[in-house]
C-alpha positions in Angstrom: 51.8 31.2 108.5 49.9 27.9 108.6 50.6 27.2 104.9 54.3 28.0 105.5 54.5 25.5 108.3 52.8 22.8 106.2 55.0 23.3 103.1 58.2 24.0 105.2 57.9 20.8 107.3 57.1 18.7 104.2 60.0 20.2 102.2 62.5 19.6 105.1 61.5 16.0 105.6 61.3 15.3 101.9 64.9 16.5 101.3 66.1 14.6 104.4 64.9 11.5 102.7 61.8 10.6 104.5 59.3 8.7 102.4 56.8 11.1 100.8 53.7 9.6 102.5 55.2 10.0 106.0 56.5 13.5 105.2 53.0 14.5 104.2 51.5 13.0 107.4 54.0 14.7 109.7 53.5 18.0 107.8 49.7 17.8 108.1 50.1 16.9 111.8 52.2 20.0 112.4 49.6 22.1 110.4 46.7 20.8 112.4 48.4 21.4 115.7 49.2 24.9 114.8 45.8 25.7 113.3 44.0 24.4 116.4 42.1 21.5 114.8 41.4 18.4 116.9 43.8 15.6 116.1 40.8 13.2 115.7 39.9 15.3 112.6 43.2 14.2 111.1 42.3 10.6 111.6 38.9 11.1 110.0 40.5 12.7 107.0 43.0 9.9 106.6 40.2 7.3 106.9 38.2 9.2 104.2 41.2 8.8 101.9 40.5 5.1 101.9 36.8 5.1 102.2 36.1 4.3 98.5 34.8 0.9 97.4 36.4 1.4 94.0 39.9 1.3 95.7 39.4 -2.5 96.1 40.0 -2.8 92.4 43.6 -1.8 92.8 44.9 -4.8 94.7 42.6 -7.1 92.6 44.0 -5.9 89.3 47.5 -6.2 90.6 46.8 -9.7 91.8 45.3 -10.7 88.4 48.5 -9.4 86.6 50.7 -11.2 89.1 48.9 -14.5 88.5 49.1 -14.0 84.8 52.8 -13.3 85.0 53.6 -16.3 87.1 51.9 -18.8 84.8 52.4 -19.6 81.1 50.0 -16.8 80.2 52.8 -14.2 79.7 54.7 -16.5 77.4 51.6 -17.4 75.4 50.9 -13.7 74.8 54.5 -13.1 73.8 54.4 -16.1 71.4 51.3 -14.8 69.8 52.7 -11.3 69.4 55.9 -12.7 67.9 54.0 -14.8 65.4 51.9 -11.7 64.5 54.6 -9.0 64.1 58.0 -10.7 64.7 58.8 -11.1 61.0 59.1 -7.4 60.1 61.9 -5.0 60.6 62.3 -4.3 64.3 60.3 -7.5 65.0 60.9 -8.0 68.7 60.5 -4.3 69.3 57.0 -4.5 67.8 56.5 -7.7 69.9 57.4 -5.7 73.0 54.8 -3.1 72.1 52.0 -5.6 71.2 52.5 -7.6 74.4 52.3 -4.3 76.5 49.0 -3.4 74.7 47.5 -6.8 75.5 48.9 -7.0 79.0 47.7 -3.5 79.8 44.2 -4.9 79.5 44.9 -7.1 82.6 47.1 -5.1 85.0 46.5 -1.3 84.9 50.0 -0.6 86.2 53.1 0.5 84.3 55.4 -1.0 87.0 53.6 -4.4 86.7 54.0 -4.3 83.0 57.8 -3.7 83.3 58.2 -6.3 86.0 56.1 -8.9 84.3 55.9 -9.2 80.5 58.3 -6.3 80.0 61.2 -8.2 81.4 60.5 -11.1 79.2 60.3 -8.9 76.1 63.5 -7.0 77.0 65.5 -10.1 77.5 64.3 -11.6 74.2 65.4 -8.4 72.4 68.8 -8.5 74.0 69.3 -12.2 73.3 68.5 -11.6 69.6 71.1 -8.9 69.3 69.3 -5.6 70.0 71.4 -3.1 72.1 70.4 -3.3 75.7 69.8 0.5 76.2 67.5 0.5 73.1 65.7 -2.5 74.3 65.2 -1.0 77.7 63.9 2.3 76.2 61.3 0.3 74.1 60.3 -1.7 77.2 59.9 1.4 79.4 58.0 3.4 76.7 55.6 0.5 75.9 55.0 0.1 79.7 53.5 3.6 79.6 50.6 2.2 77.6 49.7 0.0 80.6 47.7 2.6 82.6 46.4 4.4 79.5 44.6 1.4 78.0 42.0 0.1 80.5 42.0 -0.9 83.2 44.1 1.8 84.9 45.0 2.3 88.5 45.7 6.1 88.1 42.3 6.5 86.4 40.7 4.9 89.4 42.4 7.4 91.7 41.5 10.3 89.4 37.8 9.2 89.4 37.9 9.0 93.2 39.3 12.6 93.5 37.3 14.3 90.7 34.1 12.4 90.6 34.4 11.7 86.9 32.9 8.5 85.5 35.5 5.7 85.9 33.9 3.7 83.0 34.2 6.7 80.7 37.8 7.3 81.8 38.7 3.7 81.1 37.4 3.8 77.5 38.8 7.3 77.0 42.3 5.8 77.2 41.9 3.3 74.4 42.6 5.7 71.4 45.5 7.5 73.1 47.1 4.2 74.1 46.8 2.8 70.6 48.3 6.1 69.3 51.4 5.5 71.5 51.6 1.9 70.2 51.4 3.1 66.6 54.1 5.8 67.1 56.3 3.1 68.6 55.7 0.8 65.7 56.8 3.5 63.2 59.9 4.6 65.1 61.1 1.1 65.9 60.6 0.0 62.2 62.6 3.0 60.9 65.4 2.7 63.4 65.7 -1.1 63.0 65.8 -0.9 59.2 68.4 1.9 59.3 70.6 0.3 61.9 70.2 -3.3 60.6 68.8 -4.7 63.7 67.9 -8.5 63.5 64.6 -9.5 62.1 62.8 -12.7 63.1 61.5 -15.3 60.7 58.0 -14.5 59.4 55.4 -16.9 60.8 53.3 -19.0 58.4 49.6 -18.7 58.5 49.4 -22.1 60.3 51.9 -20.9 62.9 50.0 -17.7 63.5 46.7 -19.6 64.0 48.4 -22.1 66.3 49.8 -19.2 68.4 46.4 -17.5 68.5 44.7 -20.7 69.6 47.4 -21.3 72.3 46.9 -17.7 73.6 43.2 -17.4 73.0 42.0 -17.7 76.6 44.5 -15.1 77.9 43.7 -12.8 75.0 40.1 -12.9 76.0 40.8 -11.3 79.4 40.6 -7.6 78.3 37.6 -8.5 76.1 35.7 -10.0 79.0 36.5 -7.2 81.3 35.7 -4.3 79.0 32.5 -6.0 77.6 31.2 -6.7 81.1 31.9 -3.1 82.2 30.3 -1.6 79.1 27.2 -3.8 79.3 26.8 -2.9 82.9 27.0 -6.5 84.1 29.7 -5.6 86.7 31.1 -2.5 88.4 34.8 -1.7 88.1 35.6 -3.4 91.4 33.6 -6.5 90.4 35.4 -6.6 87.1 38.7 -6.7 88.9 37.4 -9.6 91.0 36.4 -11.4 87.8 39.9 -10.8 86.4 41.4 -12.5 89.4 39.0 -15.5 89.2 39.6 -15.8 85.5 43.4 -15.7 85.9 43.3 -18.3 88.7 41.1 -20.5 86.6 43.6 -20.4 83.8 46.6 -20.9 86.0 45.2 -23.7 88.2 42.7 -25.7 86.1 43.6 -25.0 82.4 47.4 -24.6 82.3 48.1 -26.3 85.7 51.0 -23.9 86.1 50.1 -22.2 89.4 51.0 -23.9 92.7 49.9 -22.9 96.2 53.4 -21.4 96.8 53.1 -19.4 93.6 49.8 -18.0 94.8 51.3 -17.1 98.2 54.1 -15.3 96.4 51.6 -13.4 94.3 49.7 -12.3 97.4 53.0 -11.2 99.0 53.8 -9.1 96.0 50.3 -7.6 96.1 50.6 -6.7 99.8 54.0 -5.0 99.1 52.7 -3.1 96.1 49.4 -2.0 97.7 51.1 -1.1 101.0 53.0 1.6 99.1 49.9 2.8 97.3 47.4 2.7 100.2 49.6 4.6 102.6 50.0 7.3 100.0 46.2 7.9 99.6 45.3 8.8 103.2 48.5 10.8 103.5 47.6 12.7 100.3 44.0 13.2 101.5 45.0 14.8 104.8 47.7 16.9 103.1 45.3 17.9 100.4 42.7 18.9 103.1 45.3 21.4 104.5 46.0 22.8 101.1 42.3 23.2 100.4 41.7 24.8 103.8 44.3 27.4 102.9 42.6 28.1 99.6 45.6 27.0 97.5 43.4 25.9 94.6 41.7 29.3 94.3 45.0 31.2 94.7 46.7 29.0 92.1 43.8 29.5 89.6 43.8 33.3 90.2 47.6 33.5 89.7 47.5 31.6 86.4 44.5 33.6 85.2 46.3 36.8 86.1 49.1 35.8 83.7 46.7 34.9 80.9 43.2 33.6 80.6 44.0 32.1 77.1 42.8 28.4 77.2 45.9 27.4 75.2 48.2 28.9 77.8 46.3 27.3 80.6 46.4 23.9 79.0 50.2 24.3 78.5 50.6 25.3 82.2 48.6 22.2 83.3 50.8 20.0 81.1 54.0 21.5 82.4 52.9 21.2 86.0 52.0 17.5 85.8 55.0 16.6 83.7 57.4 18.2 86.3 55.4 16.5 89.1 55.5 13.2 87.3 59.3 13.3 87.1 59.8 13.6 90.9 56.8 11.9 92.5 54.4 9.0 92.4 51.5 9.4 89.9 48.8 8.6 92.5 50.2 11.2 94.9 50.2 13.8 92.1 46.6 13.0 91.2 45.4 13.0 94.8 47.2 16.3 95.7 47.2 18.4 92.6 44.0 17.5 90.7 41.8 19.3 93.4 44.2 22.3 93.1 44.0 22.5 89.3 40.4 21.5 88.9 39.0 25.1 89.3 41.4 26.1 86.5 40.2 23.3 84.3 36.6 24.3 85.0 37.3 27.9 84.2 38.2 27.1 80.6 35.4 24.5 80.2 37.7 21.5 80.1 35.7 18.3 80.1 36.5 16.2 83.2 37.2 13.0 81.1 39.5 14.9 78.7 41.2 16.5 81.8 41.7 13.1 83.4 43.3 11.7 80.2 45.7 14.7 80.1 46.6 14.3 83.7 47.1 10.5 83.5 49.1 10.7 80.3 51.4 13.4 81.8 52.0 11.3 85.0 52.9 8.3 82.9 55.3 10.2 80.7 56.9 11.5 83.9 57.7 7.9 84.8 60.1 7.7 81.9 61.5 11.3 82.1 64.8 12.1 83.7 66.1 13.0 86.3 64.0 10.5 88.3 61.9 8.4 85.9 60.6 5.5 88.1 60.2 3.1 85.2 63.7 3.8 84.0 65.1 3.0 87.4 63.0 -0.1 87.5 64.3 -1.5 84.2 67.9 -0.5 85.0 67.7 -2.2 88.4 66.2 -5.4 87.0 68.6 -5.7 84.1 71.7 -4.2 85.7 72.0 -1.3 83.2 73.6 2.1 83.6 70.9 4.8 84.0 72.8 7.2 81.8 72.9 4.9 78.8 69.2 4.2 79.0 68.4 7.9 79.3 70.4 8.6 76.2 68.4 6.0 74.3 65.1 7.4 75.7 65.2 10.9 74.2 63.6 10.0 70.8 60.9 8.0 72.6 60.2 10.9 74.9 59.7 13.0 71.7 57.1 10.6 70.5 55.3 10.6 73.8 55.2 14.4 73.9 53.8 14.5 70.4 51.0 12.2 71.5 50.4 14.3 74.6 50.1 17.4 72.4 47.6 15.7 70.1 45.5 14.4 73.0 45.5 17.9 74.6 44.7 19.7 71.3 42.1 17.3 70.1 39.6 16.4 72.8 37.8 14.0 70.4 40.7 11.5 70.8 39.7 11.0 74.4 35.9 11.8 74.2 34.8 10.1 71.0 34.8 6.5 72.2 33.1 7.2 75.6 30.6 9.4 73.8 29.7 6.6 71.4 29.5 3.9 74.1 27.7 5.8 76.9 25.5 8.4 75.3 
């Protein structure tokens, strides 16, 4: 009965339109009252959802990406990518992908990618004659790379929930992220050549060197971060602080493009973004406690194992679950709530925690570009005033690419585990 109250209250409030975080808090409150727990216990659980030092990295990485986006850094990265790959078929589509790969080493957020350098890339594609829906699909798909290649906010949350090494998780995303980029390169090249999309002028070697020199300092950001983490010089949270200081130094002293008002605007954006994230985490913590208290994880594992104990079937079930969840809910909520539920199942088949984390994060990111919700699709449609249906129609081939990469990452653990194994063992 307690579980029915928890899920029933949550479902009613969710379908009435209450924000997910508050629906979880009210449902957990009703459960705790019915179960006879002291309400102070609920407050302790919610506090425990935020009592992780590594969570400080989330607002810091977002602030670093905001500062980069508001200075000339984004344009310098775009110019370098255009000089590098703009002169081949589908040039600006490839530029879009390369800029996302580089920018992903600074932000860790798919939404930050779309709202920052993604908007710049999308508008450049449209201005050069690419169809707006196709350009939006490329932008949304390349933004998926953001939380796959380190740093990654969803990986920070997964590490917090599962206890997996955050440094290993970060480096585990490098190869899958680059696989997504390579798949995008091939598809955009073929489509652009077949449809006759415009091709930019190939840069000379001198122009490429000039663009590289102009963008050298911003391009060094991910190198500095990952090298300092790998060498053990800084923790993840300290690396995020270093990213902020480096971004501020570039914006204020080197490029002189960041005013005091710009910095206040960056802080305002960070507060808004983090408010949404940091209310979800304690809400998911107390809701997850109720699910754990009711033994949902054990019941779920027993139910799946009763259908089949074949590891392939279980891996497919895990993928389907997180894809469906990713379509309708925030990735961080899905990780906080459902990773503890699925973890016993992953342990039962001997799934490595780092490999499991990569599967979960990749599923959640694909969910952001999958109808009927698709948070990134709504973001790009809202920013560029596009019809959701037209962007969805252009997205299907890209979704096929993403599902192929997901299948490869699931089937071949070495794609996730080889690099962390080399670096940390």
